[in-house]
VORO-983565 format. One record per residue (C-alpha): x, y, z; residue in one letter. Coordinates in steps of 0.2 Angstrom, whole numbers, plus 5000, padded with zeros to 4 digits. Layout:
BEGIN
{x: X&y: Y&z: Z&res: a};
...
***
This chain:
BEGIN
{x: 5122&y: 4964&z: 4969&res: x};
{x: 5110&y: 4953&z: 4968&res: x};
{x: 5094&y: 4956&z: 4975&res: x};
{x: 5076&y: 4945&z: 4977&res: x};
{x: 5061&y: 4951&z: 4982&res: x};
{x: 5048&y: 4935&z: 4989&res: x};
{x: 5030&y: 4937&z: 4993&res: x};
{x: 5010&y: 4932&z: 4988&res: x};
{x: 5005&y: 4951&z: 4989&res: x};
{x: 5005&y: 4953&z: 4972&res: x};
{x: 4995&y: 4953&z: 4959&res: x};
{x: 4988&y: 4964&z: 4941&res: x};
{x: 4977&y: 4977&z: 4953&res: x};
{x: 4988&y: 4978&z: 4968&res: x};
{x: 4994&y: 4994&z: 4972&res: x};
{x: 5009&y: 4998&z: 4983&res: x};
{x: 5019&y: 4983&z: 4987&res: x};
{x: 5016&y: 4979&z: 4969&res: x};
{x: 5025&y: 5000&z: 4966&res: x};
{x: 5038&y: 4996&z: 4980&res: x};
{x: 5045&y: 4981&z: 4969&res: x};
{x: 5044&y: 4990&z: 4955&res: x};
{x: 5053&y: 5005&z: 4958&res: x};
{x: 5067&y: 4995&z: 4966&res: x};
{x: 5071&y: 4985&z: 4954&res: x};
{x: 5071&y: 5002&z: 4941&res: x};
{x: 5081&y: 5009&z: 4954&res: x};
{x: 5091&y: 4992&z: 4955&res: x};
{x: 5093&y: 4989&z: 4938&res: x};
{x: 5103&y: 5006&z: 4932&res: x};
{x: 5113&y: 5009&z: 4948&res: x};
{x: 5121&y: 4991&z: 4940&res: x};
{x: 5113&y: 4978&z: 4952&res: x};
{x: 5101&y: 4963&z: 4947&res: x};
{x: 5085&y: 4960&z: 4954&res: x};
{x: 5076&y: 4945&z: 4955&res: x};
{x: 5053&y: 4944&z: 4958&res: x};
{x: 5047&y: 4927&z: 4963&res: x};
{x: 5026&y: 4930&z: 4965&res: x};
{x: 5013&y: 4918&z: 4961&res: x};
{x: 5003&y: 4918&z: 4945&res: x};
{x: 4994&y: 4910&z: 4932&res: x};
{x: 5005&y: 4899&z: 4927&res: x};
{x: 5025&y: 4893&z: 4929&res: x};
{x: 5038&y: 4905&z: 4920&res: x};
{x: 5052&y: 4913&z: 4919&res: x};
{x: 5057&y: 4932&z: 4912&res: x};
{x: 5072&y: 4940&z: 4909&res: x};
{x: 5069&y: 4957&z: 4903&res: x};
{x: 5085&y: 4967&z: 4907&res: x};
{x: 5096&y: 4965&z: 4924&res: x};
{x: 5076&y: 4959&z: 4929&res: x};
{x: 5070&y: 4941&z: 4931&res: x};
{x: 5054&y: 4939&z: 4937&res: x};
{x: 5046&y: 4919&z: 4944&res: x};
{x: 5026&y: 4916&z: 4942&res: x};
{x: 5021&y: 4901&z: 4950&res: x};
{x: 5009&y: 4893&z: 4947&res: x};
{x: 4996&y: 4899&z: 4961&res: x};
{x: 4977&y: 4896&z: 4966&res: x};
{x: 4967&y: 4912&z: 4969&res: x};
{x: 4961&y: 4916&z: 4983&res: x};
{x: 4953&y: 4934&z: 4977&res: x};
{x: 4944&y: 4936&z: 4959&res: x};
{x: 4944&y: 4954&z: 4961&res: x};
{x: 4960&y: 4958&z: 4964&res: x};
{x: 4966&y: 4943&z: 4957&res: x};
{x: 4980&y: 4938&z: 4971&res: x};
{x: 4985&y: 4918&z: 4973&res: x};
{x: 4990&y: 4908&z: 4985&res: x};
{x: 5009&y: 4904&z: 4982&res: x};
{x: 5009&y: 4884&z: 4990&res: x};
{x: 5019&y: 4876&z: 4977&res: x};
{x: 5037&y: 4880&z: 4990&res: x};
{x: 5046&y: 4868&z: 4980&res: x};
{x: 5049&y: 4878&z: 4966&res: x};
{x: 5052&y: 4895&z: 4976&res: x};
{x: 5068&y: 4886&z: 4986&res: x};
{x: 5071&y: 4880&z: 4967&res: x};
{x: 5072&y: 4900&z: 4959&res: x};
{x: 5085&y: 4904&z: 4975&res: x};
{x: 5096&y: 4889&z: 4971&res: x};
{x: 5099&y: 4894&z: 4953&res: x};
{x: 5100&y: 4913&z: 4955&res: x};
{x: 5108&y: 4913&z: 4970&res: x};
{x: 5103&y: 4929&z: 4979&res: x};
{x: 5115&y: 4940&z: 4989&res: x};
{x: 5100&y: 4946&z: 4999&res: x};
{x: 5083&y: 4938&z: 5000&res: x};
{x: 5067&y: 4949&z: 5004&res: x};
{x: 5052&y: 4943&z: 5010&res: x};
{x: 5034&y: 4952&z: 5008&res: x};
{x: 5023&y: 4945&z: 5016&res: x};
{x: 5021&y: 4934&z: 5036&res: x};
{x: 5014&y: 4917&z: 5030&res: x};
{x: 5019&y: 4903&z: 5023&res: x};
{x: 5033&y: 4913&z: 5009&res: x};
{x: 5040&y: 4921&z: 5022&res: x};
{x: 5045&y: 4902&z: 5034&res: x};
{x: 5048&y: 4898&z: 5017&res: x};
{x: 5061&y: 4912&z: 5013&res: x};
{x: 5070&y: 4909&z: 5031&res: x};
{x: 5071&y: 4891&z: 5029&res: x};
{x: 5081&y: 4890&z: 5009&res: x};
{x: 5089&y: 4907&z: 5015&res: x};
{x: 5098&y: 4898&z: 5029&res: x};
{x: 5099&y: 4881&z: 5015&res: x};
{x: 5109&y: 4891&z: 5005&res: x};
{x: 5121&y: 4903&z: 5016&res: x};
{x: 5111&y: 4918&z: 5008&res: x};
{x: 5103&y: 4933&z: 5021&res: x};
{x: 5087&y: 4938&z: 5022&res: x};
{x: 5074&y: 4953&z: 5026&res: x};
{x: 5057&y: 4954&z: 5031&res: x};
{x: 5048&y: 4970&z: 5025&res: x};
{x: 5032&y: 4973&z: 5037&res: x};
{x: 5020&y: 4978&z: 5025&res: x};
{x: 5006&y: 4974&z: 5034&res: x};
{x: 5001&y: 4974&z: 5055&res: x};
{x: 4994&y: 4957&z: 5048&res: x};
{x: 4989&y: 4954&z: 5069&res: x};
{x: 4977&y: 4969&z: 5068&res: x};
{x: 4967&y: 4958&z: 5049&res: x};
{x: 4968&y: 4943&z: 5065&res: x};
{x: 4957&y: 4953&z: 5080&res: x};
{x: 4947&y: 4961&z: 5066&res: x};
{x: 4940&y: 4941&z: 5063&res: x};
{x: 4939&y: 4936&z: 5078&res: x};
{x: 4929&y: 4955&z: 5088&res: x};
{x: 4914&y: 4948&z: 5072&res: x};
{x: 4911&y: 4931&z: 5079&res: x};
{x: 4918&y: 4929&z: 5097&res: x};
{x: 4919&y: 4938&z: 5114&res: x};
{x: 4934&y: 4948&z: 5119&res: x};
{x: 4940&y: 4936&z: 5130&res: x};
{x: 4946&y: 4928&z: 5112&res: x};
{x: 4949&y: 4943&z: 5108&res: x};
{x: 4963&y: 4944&z: 5119&res: x};
{x: 4971&y: 4928&z: 5116&res: x};
{x: 4971&y: 4932&z: 5099&res: x};
{x: 4981&y: 4949&z: 5102&res: x};
{x: 4994&y: 4940&z: 5113&res: x};
{x: 4994&y: 4925&z: 5098&res: x};
{x: 4996&y: 4938&z: 5083&res: x};
{x: 5009&y: 4946&z: 5094&res: x};
{x: 5020&y: 4929&z: 5099&res: x};
{x: 5019&y: 4923&z: 5078&res: x};
{x: 5027&y: 4942&z: 5075&res: x};
{x: 5038&y: 4941&z: 5085&res: x};
{x: 5043&y: 4923&z: 5083&res: x};
{x: 5046&y: 4924&z: 5062&res: x};
{x: 5051&y: 4941&z: 5060&res: x};
{x: 5065&y: 4938&z: 5073&res: x};
{x: 5072&y: 4927&z: 5062&res: x};
{x: 5075&y: 4939&z: 5048&res: x};
{x: 5092&y: 4950&z: 5049&res: x};
{x: 5082&y: 4967&z: 5046&res: x};
{x: 5065&y: 4972&z: 5048&res: x};
{x: 5060&y: 4983&z: 5039&res: x};
{x: 5044&y: 4993&z: 5042&res: x};
{x: 5036&y: 5010&z: 5033&res: x};
{x: 5034&y: 5020&z: 5048&res: x};
{x: 5044&y: 5024&z: 5064&res: x};
{x: 5025&y: 5023&z: 5075&res: x};
{x: 5024&y: 5003&z: 5071&res: x};
{x: 5044&y: 5003&z: 5072&res: x};
{x: 5041&y: 5009&z: 5092&res: x};
{x: 5025&y: 4998&z: 5093&res: x};
{x: 5036&y: 4982&z: 5088&res: x};
{x: 5052&y: 4985&z: 5096&res: x};
{x: 5041&y: 4987&z: 5114&res: x};
{x: 5032&y: 4969&z: 5106&res: x};
{x: 5053&y: 4963&z: 5107&res: x};
{x: 5053&y: 4964&z: 5089&res: x};
{x: 5072&y: 4963&z: 5086&res: x};
{x: 5082&y: 4971&z: 5073&res: x};
{x: 5068&y: 4984&z: 5066&res: x};
{x: 5075&y: 4996&z: 5052&res: x};
{x: 5059&y: 5011&z: 5051&res: x};
{x: 5059&y: 5013&z: 5033&res: x};
{x: 5046&y: 5027&z: 5023&res: x};
{x: 5043&y: 5023&z: 5008&res: x};
{x: 5041&y: 5036&z: 4993&res: x};
{x: 5035&y: 5046&z: 4977&res: x};
{x: 5044&y: 5048&z: 4961&res: x};
{x: 5038&y: 5065&z: 4958&res: x};
{x: 5046&y: 5066&z: 4941&res: x};
{x: 5031&y: 5058&z: 4938&res: x};
{x: 5018&y: 5064&z: 4952&res: x};
{x: 5019&y: 5082&z: 4953&res: x};
{x: 5004&y: 5094&z: 4952&res: x};
{x: 5000&y: 5101&z: 4934&res: x};
{x: 4985&y: 5111&z: 4933&res: x};
{x: 4979&y: 5110&z: 4913&res: x};
{x: 4983&y: 5088&z: 4914&res: x};
{x: 4971&y: 5090&z: 4927&res: x};
{x: 4957&y: 5098&z: 4919&res: x};
{x: 4961&y: 5087&z: 4903&res: x};
{x: 4960&y: 5073&z: 4912&res: x};
{x: 4945&y: 5074&z: 4920&res: x};
{x: 4938&y: 5079&z: 4903&res: x};
{x: 4943&y: 5063&z: 4893&res: x};
{x: 4936&y: 5055&z: 4910&res: x};
{x: 4919&y: 5060&z: 4909&res: x};
{x: 4919&y: 5068&z: 4928&res: x};
{x: 4907&y: 5083&z: 4930&res: x};
{x: 4916&y: 5099&z: 4928&res: x};
{x: 4902&y: 5106&z: 4939&res: x};
{x: 4903&y: 5097&z: 4955&res: x};
{x: 4920&y: 5094&z: 4969&res: x};
{x: 4926&y: 5077&z: 4964&res: x};
{x: 4933&y: 5064&z: 4980&res: x};
{x: 4941&y: 5051&z: 4975&res: x};
{x: 4946&y: 5033&z: 4983&res: x};
{x: 4963&y: 5026&z: 4977&res: x};
{x: 4964&y: 5007&z: 4982&res: x};
{x: 4958&y: 4989&z: 4989&res: x};
{x: 4939&y: 4990&z: 4990&res: x};
{x: 4940&y: 4977&z: 5006&res: x};
{x: 4935&y: 4978&z: 5022&res: x};
{x: 4953&y: 4981&z: 5029&res: x};
{x: 4950&y: 4999&z: 5022&res: x};
{x: 4937&y: 5006&z: 5032&res: x};
{x: 4926&y: 5007&z: 5011&res: x};
{x: 4911&y: 5007&z: 5019&res: x};
{x: 4912&y: 5020&z: 5030&res: x};
{x: 4917&y: 5029&z: 5014&res: x};
{x: 4901&y: 5023&z: 5005&res: x};
{x: 4890&y: 5029&z: 5020&res: x};
{x: 4899&y: 5043&z: 5023&res: x};
{x: 4895&y: 5046&z: 5003&res: x};
{x: 4878&y: 5042&z: 5004&res: x};
{x: 4874&y: 5056&z: 5019&res: x};
{x: 4883&y: 5072&z: 5006&res: x};
{x: 4874&y: 5067&z: 4993&res: x};
{x: 4860&y: 5065&z: 5003&res: x};
{x: 4858&y: 5082&z: 5012&res: x};
{x: 4867&y: 5090&z: 4992&res: x};
{x: 4867&y: 5080&z: 4980&res: x};
{x: 4872&y: 5094&z: 4969&res: x};
{x: 4888&y: 5097&z: 4976&res: x};
{x: 4901&y: 5081&z: 4976&res: x};
{x: 4906&y: 5067&z: 4967&res: x};
{x: 4914&y: 5054&z: 4971&res: x};
{x: 4926&y: 5042&z: 4959&res: x};
{x: 4933&y: 5025&z: 4965&res: x};
{x: 4952&y: 5018&z: 4958&res: x};
{x: 4949&y: 4999&z: 4963&res: x};
{x: 4941&y: 4981&z: 4965&res: x};
{x: 4938&y: 4972&z: 4977&res: x};
{x: 4928&y: 4962&z: 4990&res: x};
{x: 4915&y: 4976&z: 4991&res: x};
{x: 4912&y: 4983&z: 4973&res: x};
{x: 4892&y: 4976&z: 4975&res: x};
{x: 4892&y: 4989&z: 4991&res: x};
{x: 4899&y: 5002&z: 4978&res: x};
{x: 4889&y: 4999&z: 4963&res: x};
{x: 4872&y: 5001&z: 4976&res: x};
{x: 4881&y: 5015&z: 4980&res: x};
{x: 4881&y: 5019&z: 4964&res: x};
{x: 4862&y: 5017&z: 4956&res: x};
{x: 4856&y: 5024&z: 4972&res: x};
{x: 4867&y: 5043&z: 4968&res: x};
{x: 4869&y: 5042&z: 4950&res: x};
{x: 4885&y: 5053&z: 4956&res: x};
{x: 4901&y: 5038&z: 4958&res: x};
{x: 4912&y: 5037&z: 4945&res: x};
{x: 4923&y: 5016&z: 4944&res: x};
{x: 4941&y: 5013&z: 4937&res: x};
{x: 4942&y: 4997&z: 4940&res: x};
{x: 4963&y: 4995&z: 4938&res: x};
{x: 4977&y: 5012&z: 4933&res: x};
{x: 4984&y: 5002&z: 4920&res: x};
{x: 5003&y: 5015&z: 4923&res: x};
{x: 5007&y: 5025&z: 4935&res: x};
{x: 5007&y: 5043&z: 4923&res: x};
{x: 4988&y: 5038&z: 4921&res: x};
{x: 4988&y: 5036&z: 4940&res: x};
{x: 4994&y: 5053&z: 4942&res: x};
{x: 4981&y: 5060&z: 4931&res: x};
{x: 4968&y: 5054&z: 4939&res: x};
{x: 4974&y: 5064&z: 4956&res: x};
{x: 4978&y: 5079&z: 4947&res: x};
{x: 4962&y: 5078&z: 4940&res: x};
{x: 4952&y: 5075&z: 4958&res: x};
{x: 4951&y: 5091&z: 4971&res: x};
{x: 4948&y: 5080&z: 4987&res: x};
{x: 4957&y: 5061&z: 4993&res: x};
{x: 4949&y: 5052&z: 5007&res: x};
{x: 4956&y: 5038&z: 5012&res: x};
{x: 4945&y: 5031&z: 5026&res: x};
{x: 4959&y: 5015&z: 5031&res: x};
{x: 4959&y: 5015&z: 5049&res: x};
{x: 4976&y: 5003&z: 5051&res: x};
{x: 4988&y: 5009&z: 5036&res: x};
{x: 5006&y: 5005&z: 5041&res: x};
{x: 5011&y: 5019&z: 5028&res: x};
{x: 4998&y: 5024&z: 5016&res: x};
{x: 5009&y: 5026&z: 5001&res: x};
{x: 4991&y: 5032&z: 4989&res: x};
{x: 4992&y: 5049&z: 5002&res: x};
{x: 5009&y: 5050&z: 4997&res: x};
{x: 5004&y: 5051&z: 4977&res: x};
{x: 4993&y: 5062&z: 4980&res: x};
{x: 4999&y: 5077&z: 4988&res: x};
{x: 5015&y: 5072&z: 4975&res: x};
{x: 5002&y: 5079&z: 4966&res: x};
{x: 4993&y: 5093&z: 4972&res: x};
{x: 4978&y: 5084&z: 4977&res: x};
{x: 4975&y: 5085&z: 4996&res: x};
{x: 4969&y: 5072&z: 5009&res: x};
{x: 4956&y: 5069&z: 5022&res: x};
{x: 4953&y: 5053&z: 5033&res: x};
{x: 4952&y: 5049&z: 5050&res: x};
{x: 4966&y: 5052&z: 5061&res: x};
{x: 4974&y: 5038&z: 5071&res: x};
{x: 4981&y: 5025&z: 5060&res: x};
{x: 5002&y: 5028&z: 5055&res: x};
{x: 4993&y: 5035&z: 5040&res: x};
{x: 4993&y: 5053&z: 5051&res: x};
{x: 5008&y: 5055&z: 5049&res: x};
{x: 5012&y: 5056&z: 5030&res: x};
{x: 4998&y: 5071&z: 5030&res: x};
{x: 5005&y: 5089&z: 5027&res: x};
{x: 4985&y: 5093&z: 5021&res: x};
{x: 4981&y: 5096&z: 5040&res: x};
{x: 4978&y: 5084&z: 5050&res: x};
{x: 4968&y: 5094&z: 5062&res: x};
{x: 4953&y: 5095&z: 5050&res: x};
{x: 4950&y: 5072&z: 5050&res: x};
{x: 4940&y: 5065&z: 5055&res: x};
{x: 4943&y: 5060&z: 5074&res: x};
{x: 4928&y: 5048&z: 5076&res: x};
{x: 4928&y: 5032&z: 5063&res: x};
{x: 4910&y: 5033&z: 5058&res: x};
{x: 4902&y: 5039&z: 5043&res: x};
{x: 4895&y: 5053&z: 5048&res: x};
{x: 4913&y: 5061&z: 5057&res: x};
{x: 4922&y: 5057&z: 5039&res: x};
{x: 4906&y: 5066&z: 5031&res: x};
{x: 4908&y: 5080&z: 5041&res: x};
{x: 4926&y: 5081&z: 5037&res: x};
{x: 4925&y: 5083&z: 5021&res: x};
{x: 4915&y: 5097&z: 5020&res: x};
{x: 4929&y: 5104&z: 5032&res: x};
{x: 4941&y: 5103&z: 5022&res: x};
{x: 4932&y: 5105&z: 5004&res: x};
{x: 4927&y: 5123&z: 5009&res: x};
{x: 4944&y: 5127&z: 5010&res: x};
{x: 4959&y: 5134&z: 4999&res: x};
{x: 4962&y: 5115&z: 4989&res: x};
{x: 4973&y: 5123&z: 4978&res: x};
{x: 4985&y: 5129&z: 4993&res: x};
{x: 4984&y: 5118&z: 5001&res: x};
{x: 4989&y: 5104&z: 4990&res: x};
{x: 5004&y: 5113&z: 4982&res: x};
{x: 5010&y: 5115&z: 5000&res: x};
{x: 5009&y: 5097&z: 5002&res: x};
{x: 5016&y: 5092&z: 4986&res: x};
{x: 5030&y: 5105&z: 4990&res: x};
{x: 5032&y: 5095&z: 5008&res: x};
{x: 5034&y: 5077&z: 4998&res: x};
{x: 5047&y: 5083&z: 4984&res: x};
{x: 5058&y: 5089&z: 4997&res: x};
{x: 5057&y: 5072&z: 5009&res: x};
{x: 5051&y: 5060&z: 5000&res: x};
{x: 5061&y: 5053&z: 4983&res: x};
{x: 5062&y: 5035&z: 4981&res: x};
{x: 5080&y: 5040&z: 4976&res: x};
{x: 5083&y: 5043&z: 4996&res: x};
{x: 5075&y: 5030&z: 4999&res: x};
{x: 5082&y: 5016&z: 4992&res: x};
{x: 5098&y: 5024&z: 4995&res: x};
{x: 5098&y: 5020&z: 5012&res: x};
{x: 5089&y: 5004&z: 5008&res: x};
{x: 5104&y: 4998&z: 4999&res: x};
{x: 5115&y: 5003&z: 5012&res: x};
{x: 5104&y: 4995&z: 5023&res: x};
{x: 5104&y: 4979&z: 5012&res: x};
{x: 5126&y: 4981&z: 5012&res: x};
{x: 5128&y: 4980&z: 5028&res: x};
{x: 5117&y: 4964&z: 5029&res: x};
{x: 5125&y: 4952&z: 5019&res: x};
{x: 5147&y: 4959&z: 5021&res: x};
{x: 5141&y: 4955&z: 5041&res: x};
{x: 5130&y: 4940&z: 5036&res: x};
{x: 5134&y: 4926&z: 5047&res: x};
{x: 5127&y: 4906&z: 5042&res: x};
***
């Protein structure tokens, strides 16, 4: 079996999508199957290592912080697909690359599936709401729904990372939806108190404060301003209690630097190079804080809990379904005051015991091996039933 992933949601500093694709490539290789990856990059080249082939296509930057690029040379995409002739194409974003995946797949007689990594109509609505009135928001909502349904109904299957989102998309009229929750490598992400202490010391984090951790993009869609505002309140009320650690980069980097200067209680890591290092960062923290309200899954919250570090956030996103640290303690409101109260409430509890309970649950249910076993069964079914 030869599987091709085609996406522009990929960069040296990207998170969940990149880890999903990398884990898939490793599991395919372990099964003796080939993996082809086509992504935007600084230059055009083809690299082969074992059963994995990576095409990077020279593409312009659209984010100098997160290093995302817009893949606009679609002719090179088709050339790569013609050369590799995969058995199945998976499209990882909902824009021009998705339409090219569909067109090339149809022309070459290759079945194509889509992964709904991002609930992009929400992003459109936020932009419209910022600049226009309620009528425009209603119009944008209807256009977003119609676009999503029109695009994804052309795929043989649409993979969605949460059951709640699958139900919503089905009510919109999206067909062939398959729920596929993501997973964790529990051989890497697991509790280890000694490693956590060692990492905390090596990173220079204070030993006399509770460490609050956030891992992800520093962009508005992640709602990180609420986190920064909540931490400012926590620090004002009790300057000696908390220290915030942020791993990630994005458009709100300057806001983070301002918070750091204002509180002198912030540490920033622009990018984490590997899973082992990231696991130690999770272990070194006391509490993971995710302020996102538009998450389709929330892989970092799963990884944190797998390492024994409980999570607190804002209720109401599809991330709720993978919180095993006590959802009743999360903030019910999307504002800094409520989030700060939730952080204090959870931080007053036995975080070590809560984290170990969450870790045991994650290990029993969210193993990558099980996820890819189900995914590869879907692939084989699609390939077998495809009629060009």
